[in-house]
A tleap script that builds the chain and sets N, CA, C and O, in Angstrom:
source leaprc.protein.ff14SB
mol = sequence {
  NMET THR PRO GLN GLU LEU THR SER ILE THR
  SER LEU LEU SER ARG GLY ALA LYS ALA LEU
  GLU LYS SER ASP ASP TYR ARG HIE LYS GLU
  LEU ALA ARG LEU MET ARG ASN LYS VAL ARG
  GLN LEU ASN LYS LYS TYR ASN GLY GLN CLYS
}
set mol.1.N position { -28.281 58.960 97.270 }
set mol.1.CA position { -29.181 60.124 97.449 }
set mol.1.C position { -30.074 59.901 98.664 }
set mol.1.O position { -30.681 58.856 98.898 }
set mol.2.N position { -30.083 61.001 99.408 }
set mol.2.CA position { -30.873 60.921 100.715 }
set mol.2.C position { -32.243 60.898 100.427 }
set mol.2.O position { -32.620 61.235 99.304 }
set mol.3.N position { -33.200 60.474 101.460 }
set mol.3.CA position { -34.526 60.528 101.121 }
set mol.3.C position { -35.014 61.962 101.182 }
set mol.3.O position { -36.108 62.195 100.670 }
set mol.4.N position { -34.347 62.933 101.736 }
set mol.4.CA position { -34.754 64.302 101.719 }
set mol.4.C position { -34.556 64.760 100.247 }
set mol.4.O position { -35.480 65.349 99.686 }
set mol.5.N position { -33.488 64.536 99.655 }
set mol.5.CA position { -33.309 64.979 98.285 }
set mol.5.C position { -34.143 64.155 97.333 }
set mol.5.O position { -34.458 64.721 96.286 }
set mol.6.N position { -34.513 63.041 97.498 }
set mol.6.CA position { -35.434 62.292 96.692 }
set mol.6.C position { -36.874 63.042 96.738 }
set mol.6.O position { -37.551 63.369 95.764 }
set mol.7.N position { -37.165 63.226 98.074 }
set mol.7.CA position { -38.513 64.066 98.129 }
set mol.7.C position { -38.484 65.349 97.501 }
set mol.7.O position { -39.512 65.716 96.933 }
set mol.8.N position { -37.476 66.095 97.507 }
set mol.8.CA position { -37.284 67.483 96.900 }
set mol.8.C position { -37.535 67.344 95.553 }
set mol.8.O position { -38.422 67.978 94.982 }
set mol.9.N position { -36.647 66.380 94.890 }
set mol.9.CA position { -36.676 66.253 93.439 }
set mol.9.C position { -37.964 65.874 92.914 }
set mol.9.O position { -38.481 66.469 91.968 }
set mol.10.N position { -38.587 64.724 93.613 }
set mol.10.CA position { -39.839 64.157 93.080 }
set mol.10.C position { -40.918 65.338 93.299 }
set mol.10.O position { -41.759 65.508 92.416 }
set mol.11.N position { -40.921 66.062 94.309 }
set mol.11.CA position { -41.995 67.145 94.492 }
set mol.11.C position { -41.820 68.167 93.395 }
set mol.11.O position { -42.812 68.488 92.740 }
set mol.12.N position { -40.522 68.759 93.112 }
set mol.12.CA position { -40.331 69.513 92.137 }
set mol.12.C position { -40.839 69.153 90.776 }
set mol.12.O position { -41.480 69.972 90.118 }
set mol.13.N position { -40.570 67.943 90.333 }
set mol.13.CA position { -41.047 67.309 89.075 }
set mol.13.C position { -42.622 67.228 89.041 }
set mol.13.O position { -43.271 67.555 88.047 }
set mol.14.N position { -43.187 66.758 90.234 }
set mol.14.CA position { -44.573 66.744 90.218 }
set mol.14.C position { -45.286 68.110 89.991 }
set mol.14.O position { -46.202 68.248 89.180 }
set mol.15.N position { -44.764 69.168 90.820 }
set mol.15.CA position { -45.359 70.344 90.726 }
set mol.15.C position { -45.185 70.939 89.430 }
set mol.15.O position { -46.085 71.677 89.029 }
set mol.16.N position { -44.140 70.733 88.682 }
set mol.16.CA position { -43.821 71.247 87.378 }
set mol.16.C position { -44.814 70.518 86.262 }
set mol.16.O position { -45.332 71.108 85.314 }
set mol.17.N position { -44.957 69.197 86.557 }
set mol.17.CA position { -45.856 68.488 85.587 }
set mol.17.C position { -47.362 68.928 85.696 }
set mol.17.O position { -48.072 69.058 84.699 }
set mol.18.N position { -47.808 69.154 87.019 }
set mol.18.CA position { -49.028 69.719 87.113 }
set mol.18.C position { -49.215 70.983 86.564 }
set mol.18.O position { -50.294 71.246 86.033 }
set mol.19.N position { -48.315 71.807 86.615 }
set mol.19.CA position { -48.405 73.232 85.974 }
set mol.19.C position { -48.581 73.153 84.335 }
set mol.19.O position { -49.375 73.788 83.641 }
set mol.20.N position { -47.595 72.177 83.929 }
set mol.20.CA position { -47.683 71.966 82.411 }
set mol.20.C position { -48.914 71.351 81.909 }
set mol.20.O position { -49.219 71.601 80.743 }
set mol.21.N position { -49.659 70.597 82.594 }
set mol.21.CA position { -50.769 69.926 82.180 }
set mol.21.C position { -51.897 70.937 82.012 }
set mol.21.O position { -52.813 70.626 81.251 }
set mol.22.N position { -51.931 71.987 82.570 }
set mol.22.CA position { -52.902 73.038 82.418 }
set mol.22.C position { -52.780 73.728 81.034 }
set mol.22.O position { -53.698 74.440 80.628 }
set mol.23.N position { -51.753 73.541 80.369 }
set mol.23.CA position { -51.458 74.199 79.076 }
set mol.23.C position { -52.273 73.437 78.021 }
set mol.23.O position { -52.611 72.267 78.202 }
set mol.24.N position { -52.566 74.104 76.959 }
set mol.24.CA position { -53.270 73.607 75.857 }
set mol.24.C position { -52.349 72.986 74.781 }
set mol.24.O position { -52.748 72.266 73.866 }
set mol.25.N position { -50.980 73.381 75.020 }
set mol.25.CA position { -50.015 72.934 74.031 }
set mol.25.C position { -49.770 71.501 74.293 }
set mol.25.O position { -49.521 71.096 75.428 }
set mol.26.N position { -49.844 70.641 73.145 }
set mol.26.CA position { -49.486 69.209 73.418 }
set mol.26.C position { -48.037 68.835 73.741 }
set mol.26.O position { -47.776 67.760 74.280 }
set mol.27.N position { -47.086 69.735 73.405 }
set mol.27.CA position { -45.807 69.498 73.766 }
set mol.27.C position { -45.597 69.785 75.265 }
set mol.27.O position { -44.616 69.278 75.809 }
set mol.28.N position { -46.438 70.556 75.973 }
set mol.28.CA position { -46.305 70.873 77.417 }
set mol.28.C position { -46.939 69.575 78.019 }
set mol.28.O position { -46.347 69.072 78.974 }
set mol.29.N position { -48.193 68.925 77.514 }
set mol.29.CA position { -48.771 67.808 78.119 }
set mol.29.C position { -47.751 66.542 77.873 }
set mol.29.O position { -47.687 65.647 78.716 }
set mol.30.N position { -46.962 66.512 76.683 }
set mol.30.CA position { -46.042 65.379 76.649 }
set mol.30.C position { -44.874 65.528 77.777 }
set mol.30.O position { -44.544 64.545 78.440 }
set mol.31.N position { -44.321 66.686 77.946 }
set mol.31.CA position { -43.269 66.853 78.907 }
set mol.31.C position { -43.876 66.553 80.293 }
set mol.31.O position { -43.195 66.049 81.186 }
set mol.32.N position { -45.142 66.869 80.444 }
set mol.32.CA position { -45.560 66.644 81.892 }
set mol.32.C position { -45.602 65.031 81.978 }
set mol.32.O position { -45.144 64.502 82.991 }
set mol.33.N position { -46.077 64.328 81.064 }
set mol.33.CA position { -46.189 62.897 81.158 }
set mol.33.C position { -44.722 62.350 81.358 }
set mol.33.O position { -44.510 61.459 82.181 }
set mol.34.N position { -43.704 62.901 80.583 }
set mol.34.CA position { -42.332 62.380 80.823 }
set mol.34.C position { -41.963 62.540 82.205 }
set mol.34.O position { -41.464 61.609 82.838 }
set mol.35.N position { -42.235 63.933 82.821 }
set mol.35.CA position { -41.775 64.222 84.229 }
set mol.35.C position { -42.464 63.374 85.194 }
set mol.35.O position { -41.853 63.054 86.214 }
set mol.36.N position { -43.707 62.950 84.998 }
set mol.36.CA position { -44.380 62.001 85.909 }
set mol.36.C position { -43.741 60.675 85.944 }
set mol.36.O position { -43.622 60.067 87.008 }
set mol.37.N position { -43.292 60.164 84.729 }
set mol.37.CA position { -42.773 59.017 84.469 }
set mol.37.C position { -41.447 58.894 85.117 }
set mol.37.O position { -41.089 57.819 85.600 }
set mol.38.N position { -40.724 59.929 85.146 }
set mol.38.CA position { -39.372 60.070 85.935 }
set mol.38.C position { -39.665 59.969 87.373 }
set mol.38.O position { -38.930 59.311 88.109 }
set mol.39.N position { -40.747 60.615 87.826 }
set mol.39.CA position { -41.072 60.579 89.333 }
set mol.39.C position { -41.258 59.096 89.769 }
set mol.39.O position { -40.718 58.690 90.799 }
set mol.40.N position { -42.012 58.300 88.994 }
set mol.40.CA position { -42.223 56.948 89.148 }
set mol.40.C position { -41.032 56.063 89.274 }
set mol.40.O position { -40.923 55.200 90.145 }
set mol.41.N position { -40.056 56.350 88.266 }
set mol.41.CA position { -38.849 55.683 88.145 }
set mol.41.C position { -37.844 55.878 89.358 }
set mol.41.O position { -37.128 55.004 89.845 }
set mol.42.N position { -37.948 57.296 89.769 }
set mol.42.CA position { -37.114 57.491 91.096 }
set mol.42.C position { -37.705 56.860 92.289 }
set mol.42.O position { -37.010 56.318 93.148 }
set mol.43.N position { -39.096 56.938 92.343 }
set mol.43.CA position { -39.585 56.285 93.518 }
set mol.43.C position { -39.388 54.815 93.631 }
set mol.43.O position { -39.082 54.273 94.693 }
set mol.44.N position { -39.579 54.153 92.451 }
set mol.44.CA position { -39.340 52.737 92.315 }
set mol.44.C position { -37.854 52.303 92.554 }
set mol.44.O position { -37.567 51.249 93.120 }
set mol.45.N position { -36.904 53.222 92.067 }
set mol.45.CA position { -35.475 52.913 92.329 }
set mol.45.C position { -35.249 53.054 93.734 }
set mol.45.O position { -34.745 52.114 94.348 }
set mol.46.N position { -35.558 54.102 94.312 }
set mol.46.CA position { -35.092 54.388 95.688 }
set mol.46.C position { -36.033 54.008 96.765 }
set mol.46.O position { -35.637 54.015 97.931 }
set mol.47.N position { -37.320 53.657 96.450 }
set mol.47.CA position { -38.164 53.286 97.584 }
set mol.47.C position { -38.708 51.924 97.359 }
set mol.47.O position { -39.267 51.365 98.303 }
set mol.48.N position { -38.603 51.316 96.183 }
set mol.48.CA position { -39.176 50.052 95.928 }
set mol.48.C position { -40.660 50.301 95.762 }
set mol.48.O position { -41.401 49.391 96.132 }
set mol.49.N position { -41.183 51.358 95.280 }
set mol.49.CA position { -42.581 51.608 95.155 }
set mol.49.C position { -42.860 51.527 93.569 }
set mol.49.O position { -41.985 51.476 92.704 }
set mol.50.N position { -44.022 51.526 93.397 }
set mol.50.CA position { -44.449 51.639 91.775 }
set mol.50.C position { -44.825 52.940 91.529 }
set mol.50.O position { -45.184 53.276 90.401 }
savepdb mol mol.pdb
quit
């Protein structure tokens, strides 16, 4: 995966999570949490970051 692809994917996940967190629905908040965890995993895997 190229750095540009990784940046694009993590950006989309982060923006989606931010939008979902504004909802009052607990399912949306849980999905947002899972999306943020995936961003962290991708960054750690491809960039060696936490």
